[in-house]
C-alpha positions in Angstrom: -13.4 -2.8 4.3 -16.1 -0.5 3.0 -15.5 0.4 -0.7 -18.7 2.3 -1.4 -18.3 5.8 -2.9 -16.9 8.0 -0.3 -18.9 10.5 1.8 -16.5 13.2 0.6 -17.4 12.6 -3.0 -21.1 12.6 -2.2 -20.6 15.9 -0.4 -18.8 17.4 -3.5 -21.7 16.1 -5.7 -24.4 17.7 -3.5 -22.6 21.0 -3.4 -22.5 21.1 -7.2 -26.1 20.0 -7.8 -27.4 23.5 -7.9 -25.4 24.3 -11.0 -27.6 25.0 -13.9 -27.4 24.4 -17.6 -29.5 24.8 -20.7 -31.8 22.1 -22.0 -29.9 18.8 -22.4 -28.2 18.2 -25.8 -27.1 14.6 -26.4 -25.0 13.6 -29.4 -25.2 9.8 -29.7 -24.4 8.4 -26.3 -22.1 11.3 -25.3 -23.4 13.8 -22.8 -22.8 17.4 -23.8 -24.5 19.5 -21.1 -24.2 19.8 -17.3 -27.9 19.0 -16.7 -27.9 15.8 -18.6 -24.6 14.8 -17.0 -26.0 15.4 -13.6 -29.1 13.3 -14.3 -27.1 10.4 -15.7 -24.5 10.6 -12.9 -27.1 10.5 -10.2 -29.0 7.6 -11.8 -25.6 5.7 -12.1 -24.7 6.5 -8.5 -28.0 5.2 -7.2 -27.6 2.0 -9.3 -24.1 1.6 -8.0 -25.2 1.8 -4.4 -28.0 -0.7 -5.1 -25.6 -3.2 -6.7 -27.1 -2.8 -10.2 -23.7 -2.6 -11.9 -25.0 -3.0 -15.4 -27.2 0.1 -15.2 -24.5 1.9 -13.3 -21.9 1.3 -16.0 -24.3 2.3 -18.8 -25.1 5.7 -17.2 -21.6 6.4 -15.9 -19.8 5.5 -19.1 -22.1 8.0 -20.9 -21.0 10.7 -18.5 -17.4 9.7 -18.5 -17.2 10.1 -22.3 -18.5 13.7 -21.9 -16.4 16.9 -22.2 -13.7 17.3 -19.6 -15.0 20.7 -18.6 -18.2 19.1 -17.2 -17.6 18.5 -13.4 -19.4 15.1 -13.6 -17.0 13.6 -16.2 -14.1 12.9 -13.8 -16.6 11.8 -11.0 -18.1 9.3 -13.4 -14.7 7.9 -14.1 -14.1 7.4 -10.4 -17.4 5.7 -9.9 -16.7 3.3 -12.8 -13.5 2.4 -10.9 -15.5 2.0 -7.7 -17.9 -0.4 -9.6 -15.0 -2.6 -10.5 -13.9 -2.6 -6.8 -17.4 -3.6 -5.7 -17.4 -6.4 -8.3 -14.1 -7.6 -6.8 -12.3 -7.0 -10.1 -9.3 -5.5 -8.3 -6.7 -5.5 -11.1 -9.1 -3.7 -13.4 -10.0 -1.3 -10.7 -6.4 -0.6 -10.0 -5.8 0.3 -13.7 -8.9 2.5 -13.7 -7.8 4.4 -10.6 -4.2 4.6 -12.0 -5.6 6.1 -15.2 -7.5 8.7 -13.2 -4.4 9.7 -11.2 -2.4 10.2 -14.4 -5.0 12.3 -16.2 -6.8 14.3 -13.5 -3.9 15.9 -11.7 -5.8 18.9 -10.4 -8.9 17.0 -9.4 -10.0 17.4 -5.7 -10.6 13.7 -5.5 -7.1 12.8 -6.5 -6.3 11.6 -3.0 -9.3 9.3 -3.1 -8.1 7.7 -6.4 -4.6 7.2 -5.0 -5.9 5.6 -1.9 -8.2 3.2 -3.8 -5.4 2.4 -6.2 -3.3 1.3 -3.3 -6.2 -0.6 -1.7 -7.0 -2.4 -5.1 -3.3 -3.4 -5.3 -3.5 -5.0 -1.9 -6.8 -6.7 -2.6 -5.6 -8.0 -6.0 -3.3 -10.5 -4.2 -4.6 -14.1 -4.2 -7.1 -14.8 -1.4 -4.9 -17.5 0.1 -1.7 -15.4 0.0 -2.1 -14.1 3.5 -2.8 -17.6 4.9 0.5 -19.0 3.7 3.5 -19.2 6.0 6.1 -16.5 5.3 8.5 -18.9 3.6 5.9 -19.8 1.0 5.2 -16.2 0.0 7.9 -16.3 -2.6 6.4 -13.8 -5.1 6.9 -10.6 -3.2 6.3 -8.3 -6.2 2.6 -7.6 -5.3 3.6 -6.8 -1.7 6.3 -4.3 -2.7 3.9 -2.8 -5.3 1.3 -2.3 -2.6 3.9 -0.7 -0.3 5.0 1.6 -3.0 1.5 2.7 -3.8 0.7 3.2 -0.1 3.9 5.2 0.6 3.1 7.5 -2.4 -0.4 8.1 -1.1 0.8 8.8 2.5 3.6 11.1 1.3 1.4 13.1 -1.1 -1.8 13.3 0.9 -1.0 13.5 4.6 -4.3 15.3 5.4 -6.5 12.8 3.6 -9.3 11.2 5.7 -8.0 7.8 4.5 -4.5 8.2 6.0 -5.2 6.0 9.1 -6.6 3.2 7.0 -3.6 3.5 4.6 -1.1 3.3 7.4 -2.7 0.2 8.8 -2.5 -1.5 5.3 1.1 -0.3 4.9 2.1 -1.6 8.3 0.6 -5.0 7.4 2.4 -5.1 4.1 5.7 -4.1 5.6 5.5 -6.9 8.2 4.7 -9.4 5.4 7.8 -8.2 3.5 9.9 -8.3 6.6 8.8 -11.8 7.7 9.6 -13.3 4.3 13.1 -11.8 4.1 13.7 -13.0 7.7 12.8 -16.5 6.6 15.3 -16.3 3.7 18.0 -14.9 6.0 17.3 -17.7 8.5 17.7 -20.2 5.6 21.1 -18.7 4.8 22.1 -18.9 8.5 21.2 -22.6 8.7 23.5 -23.1 5.6 26.4 -21.4 7.3 26.1 -18.3 5.1 25.7 -15.5 7.5 27.1 -12.9 5.1 24.3 -13.8 2.7 21.8 -13.4 5.5 23.2 -10.0 6.5 23.2 -8.7 2.9 19.7 -9.8 2.4 18.4 -8.0 5.5 20.5 -4.9 4.7 18.9 -4.8 1.2 15.5 -5.2 2.7 16.0 -2.2 5.0 17.4 -0.1 2.2 14.6 -1.0 -0.3 11.8 -0.7 2.3 12.9 1.7 5.0 9.8 1.1 7.1 11.1 -2.5 7.9 14.0 -0.8 9.7 11.4 0.2 12.4 10.7 -3.5 13.1 12.7 -4.7 16.1 12.7 -8.3 14.8 14.3 -7.3 11.5 17.0 -5.2 13.2 17.7 -8.0 15.7 18.0 -10.6 12.9 20.4 -8.3 11.1 22.6 -7.9 14.2 22.8 -11.6 14.7 23.7 -12.2 11.1 26.4 -9.5 11.2 27.8 -11.0 14.5 27.9 -14.5 12.9 29.6 -13.1 9.8 32.2 -11.4 12.0 31.6 -8.0 10.4 32.7 -5.9 13.3 32.4 -2.4 11.7 28.9 -3.0 10.3 27.8 -4.7 13.6 28.9 -1.7 15.7 27.0 0.7 13.4 23.9 -1.4 13.5 24.1 -1.8 17.3 24.2 2.0 17.6 21.0 2.3 15.5 19.4 -0.5 17.5 20.1 1.1 20.8 18.8 4.4 19.7 15.5 3.0 18.3 15.0 0.3 20.9 16.5 1.5 24.3 15.3 -1.6 26.2 15.8 -4.1 23.4 16.1 -7.8 23.4 18.6 -9.4 25.9 20.3 -11.6 23.3 20.9 -8.6 21.0 22.2 -6.5 23.9 24.7 -9.2 24.8 25.9 -9.3 21.2 26.3 -5.6 21.0 28.0 -5.4 24.4 30.4 -8.1 23.3 31.2 -6.2 20.1 31.7 -2.9 21.9 33.9 -4.4 24.6 36.1 -6.8 22.7 35.8 -5.6 19.1 34.8 -9.2 18.3 31.2 -10.2 17.9 30.3 -13.3 19.8 27.4 -15.4 21.0 26.8 -17.2 24.2 25.8 -20.3 22.2 25.4 -20.9 18.5 21.7 -21.9 18.7 20.2 -18.5 19.7 18.1 -16.9 17.0 16.1 -13.6 16.9 13.1 -15.5 15.5 12.6 -17.2 18.9 
């Protein structure tokens, strides 16, 4: 995934380059005029693109410490966060983007910062996390944090050019969260604890509503409710399943038909499982 400074930010920069200021005045290492800020910012941006992160940080930090009324001050803060992303310091990058989102509420690049915050949260997970089987992804806190950040971005900035990329990341995180909880539910089922399996899946759908759009999650919940003998909850869940998945899985249709016909959930044989 490309994490270079966005074309949108470069466009904003170019459109503001014509702004003029008096001769530069520098107090210590703090920039106090637009012209000096512009010069340092452009040098820092060039160094960033060339991978010279030391020079980029030196120039951009000078600009970032400048007065808030100078347009390049918030841009420099974003580029410093970008530098951390490019150096694969994802946790630090996430904090830098988060700081920007909390202090630059009216900035036109706020959507960019929120997107990169979500992306940095995803990338901060251990490299081997996504290679593990679902049952071994026991620490789901990073996954849920990423989903929360991505949902916030998608809700607040539906017109951002990064929406499609964010949706793809969110869908992947949602499937990871769903696959883990389905493994836990399966474990409960193998230990003859269908009520525990059902409660676990119900909590998943409540906490992460997007998982409710996954047919495998809904199917697993229906099987758990059927095994638990929870007729009322089963009928409600079957109604939701039929509405969202008109064709649906044959095993699930049989369970729902049985519950609707007899008022008693049943299975053709005790070995069927929505995971198969």
